[in-house]
C-alpha positions, 0 to 999 in steps of 0.5 A: 582046338588050336593046332600047330602043324610043323615038319622037317625041323632037321635040327641041328643040321639046318638050324641050331634051335627051333625059331622062337615064334614056333616055340611060342605057338607050341605053348598056345596049341592044344595039339602039336603035329610034326610030320617027320624029319626031326633028325635029333631026339632032343627036338622030340624031347623038347616038343613032348615036354612043352606040348599039351599033346604031340602027334608025330611021325618019323621021316626019311632022315630020322634014325633008329632012336626016333623010329623006335619012339614014333610011328611011320603013320599016326592017326588022331581024332581032333575036334571031330575030324579024323587026322592022319600024319605021314612024312612022304606022299610022293610026287605033287602030280596025282597027290590028292588022288593017291592020298584019298585012295591010301587014306579013305577014312581021313578028313585031313592028312598032314605031310612033310618031306618037300619043305613046300607048303601045301593046302589042297583038297581031293577031287571028291572034296573029302580029304584035305591035304596040308604040308606046313613047309619047314620052320628051319630049312626053306630050301627053294621057298622064299620063307621058312614056314609052319601052319596053325589051324582050328579044329572044332565040331568037325570043321577045320578053320583058320588055317594060316601059313606063318612065314618066319623072318628071313634073317635066320 
């Protein structure tokens, strides 16, 4: 099962449209995961239309129209793994411990908010935490980013951070 992970698209404030490489990945993915801060309903509509399956949550910058359609936390079993999606996880220090305590039944937690790519594992090795960064607003990062991965037979493999061209 091919996964596309994205977050913090902030359209149309940070960009006018989703980058073409990201949209190409939507077409190839079995599941698209968006960890919040869509900002506009049109982006949700676009991904719902194009994605085979969409798992998404609202973020702190998402207004009532998005909050009516999306949960604060989403759960999905994908490729034999228990996934959770949430926008905010708090400060980087202690994140793995806090998230392992908050989500004891998950294998993978996808989150956003910081725009900083993240890939770590809780101290007990049970929970993998992934933040795809942002495909439209790099903030203090050198590149805008998103993640792809494969979930199959209870394993997450081929986790790859994709950098988008800086000329955006």
